[in-house]
C-alpha positions as CSV (number, residue, x, y, z in Angstrom):
1,M,-71.7,-28.3,-46.7
2,D,-73.2,-26.7,-49.2
3,K,-71.9,-26.3,-52.6
4,S,-71.8,-22.9,-52.5
5,N,-69.2,-22.6,-49.6
6,K,-66.4,-25.0,-51.1
7,I,-63.0,-23.3,-52.1
8,K,-63.4,-22.9,-55.8
9,D,-60.0,-20.7,-56.6
10,V,-56.8,-22.6,-55.2
11,L,-53.8,-20.4,-55.1
12,L,-50.4,-22.9,-55.2
13,A,-47.0,-20.8,-54.5
14,E,-44.2,-23.2,-55.4
15,D,-40.8,-22.8,-57.0
16,D,-40.2,-27.3,-57.1
17,P,-41.9,-28.3,-60.6
18,D,-42.0,-31.8,-59.2
19,D,-43.9,-30.8,-55.8
20,A,-46.3,-28.5,-57.6
21,L,-47.0,-31.1,-60.0
22,I,-47.5,-33.7,-57.2
23,F,-49.7,-31.1,-55.5
24,E,-52.1,-30.5,-58.9
25,L,-52.4,-34.4,-59.2
26,A,-53.2,-34.7,-55.7
27,V,-56.0,-31.9,-55.6
28,K,-57.7,-33.5,-58.5
29,E,-58.4,-36.3,-56.4
30,L,-60.8,-34.0,-54.2
31,P,-64.5,-34.2,-55.6
32,F,-65.3,-30.6,-56.5
33,P,-64.8,-28.0,-58.9
34,F,-61.7,-25.8,-58.7
35,V,-58.8,-23.6,-60.4
36,L,-55.8,-24.4,-59.9
37,R,-53.3,-21.2,-60.2
38,H,-49.1,-21.4,-59.6
39,A,-46.8,-19.2,-58.7
40,E,-43.4,-20.1,-58.9
41,D,-42.2,-17.7,-56.5
42,G,-42.7,-15.1,-53.5
43,D,-43.3,-12.4,-56.6
44,M,-45.6,-13.8,-58.8
45,L,-47.9,-14.7,-55.6
46,F,-48.6,-11.0,-55.2
47,V,-48.9,-10.5,-58.9
48,M,-51.8,-13.5,-58.9
49,I,-52.9,-12.6,-55.8
50,N,-54.3,-8.8,-56.9
51,Q,-54.9,-10.4,-60.1
52,M,-57.7,-12.2,-58.0
53,I,-58.0,-12.9,-54.6
54,P,-58.3,-16.5,-53.9
55,D,-60.1,-18.4,-52.1
56,I,-56.9,-20.0,-50.5
57,I,-53.4,-20.2,-50.4
58,F,-50.6,-22.9,-49.9
59,L,-47.5,-21.5,-49.6
60,D,-44.3,-22.8,-50.0
61,I,-41.4,-21.8,-47.5
62,N,-37.8,-22.4,-49.7
63,M,-38.9,-20.1,-52.6
64,P,-37.2,-17.6,-54.5
65,C,-37.9,-13.5,-54.4
66,K,-39.9,-13.4,-51.0
67,D,-40.1,-16.7,-49.1
68,G,-43.1,-17.8,-47.8
69,V,-42.5,-16.7,-43.9
70,T,-42.3,-13.2,-45.6
71,C,-45.0,-13.6,-47.6
72,I,-47.1,-15.2,-44.6
73,T,-46.3,-11.9,-43.0
74,Q,-47.2,-9.7,-45.9
75,I,-50.6,-11.4,-46.4
76,R,-51.6,-10.8,-42.9
77,K,-51.3,-7.3,-43.0
78,N,-53.6,-7.0,-45.7
79,E,-56.8,-5.9,-44.8
80,S,-58.4,-7.0,-47.6
81,L,-56.8,-10.4,-47.3
82,D,-57.6,-11.0,-43.5
83,H,-60.3,-13.9,-44.9
84,V,-58.1,-16.0,-46.9
85,P,-56.8,-18.8,-45.0
86,V,-53.1,-19.6,-45.5
87,I,-51.6,-23.1,-45.7
88,M,-47.5,-23.5,-45.4
89,Y,-46.8,-26.1,-48.0
90,T,-43.4,-27.7,-46.9
91,S,-40.9,-30.1,-46.5
92,L,-38.8,-28.5,-43.3
93,K,-40.0,-29.3,-40.4
94,S,-37.8,-27.3,-38.0
95,V,-39.7,-25.9,-35.0
96,E,-38.0,-22.7,-35.6
97,Y,-40.6,-22.6,-39.1
98,V,-43.2,-24.1,-37.1
99,N,-43.4,-21.1,-34.7
100,K,-42.5,-18.7,-37.3
101,C,-45.8,-19.6,-39.3
102,Y,-48.0,-20.1,-36.5
103,E,-47.2,-16.8,-35.1
104,S,-47.4,-15.2,-38.3
105,G,-51.1,-15.9,-38.9
106,A,-50.9,-19.6,-40.8
107,N,-54.0,-21.3,-41.1
108,F,-51.9,-25.3,-41.2
109,F,-48.3,-26.3,-41.1
110,L,-48.3,-28.5,-44.5
111,I,-46.0,-30.8,-44.8
112,K,-45.1,-32.3,-47.9
113,A,-46.2,-35.9,-48.2
114,N,-44.9,-38.9,-50.2
115,S,-47.4,-40.2,-51.9
116,I,-50.4,-38.4,-54.1
117,G,-52.8,-40.7,-52.1
118,E,-51.3,-39.1,-48.5
119,L,-51.4,-35.4,-49.9
120,T,-55.0,-36.2,-51.1
121,E,-55.9,-37.5,-47.4
122,K,-54.0,-34.2,-45.8
123,L,-55.9,-31.9,-48.8
124,E,-59.7,-33.6,-47.8
125,K,-59.0,-32.3,-44.3
126,I,-58.0,-28.9,-44.8
127,F,-61.1,-28.3,-47.8
128,S,-63.6,-29.9,-45.3
129,I,-63.2,-26.6,-42.8
130,D,-66.3,-24.1,-44.0
131,W,-63.6,-21.6,-44.6
132,K,-66.3,-19.2,-46.5
133,N,-68.3,-19.2,-42.7
134,Y,-65.6,-20.0,-40.6
135,M,-61.7,-18.6,-40.4
136,Y,-60.0,-21.8,-38.2
137,Y,-56.9,-21.1,-36.5
138,P,-56.0,-24.5,-34.5
139,P,-54.5,-24.8,-31.3
140,K,-50.6,-25.3,-32.0
141,N,-50.6,-28.9,-30.9
142,Q,-53.2,-29.6,-34.0
143,F,-51.3,-27.1,-36.0
144,V,-48.5,-29.2,-38.2
145,M,-50.3,-31.8,-40.2
146,G,-47.9,-34.6,-40.7
147,A,-44.2,-35.1,-40.1
């Protein structure tokens, strides 16, 4: 893949500081330059999106202000954000949440990993997709990453 097609602006919406730190450490292991921005709640997510549309969004479900399901629904209703991949990043594993996120237009449902190495491996798969040229929506049986 051409370096110009690489993700450069990563936006993480995550209210738990420990989970945000683990994500930051894992994404730093990826072999390309990027900027990681962090929103601590759903309202801040939209403030940050309005400042600059990211290349990819990682979205926790349990957040204050607006939860992740509300956020993905709002993102997908906005035409200017149609091209932005949204990865749900959560410890919730219920079929109800998986279904809601899938139906709302999330690109993947990433279960929070038990280690930085495990998360880095999952992130490598996500970032290997050429999102700039191909908005990938996996079939439902490949939507959940990790379990």
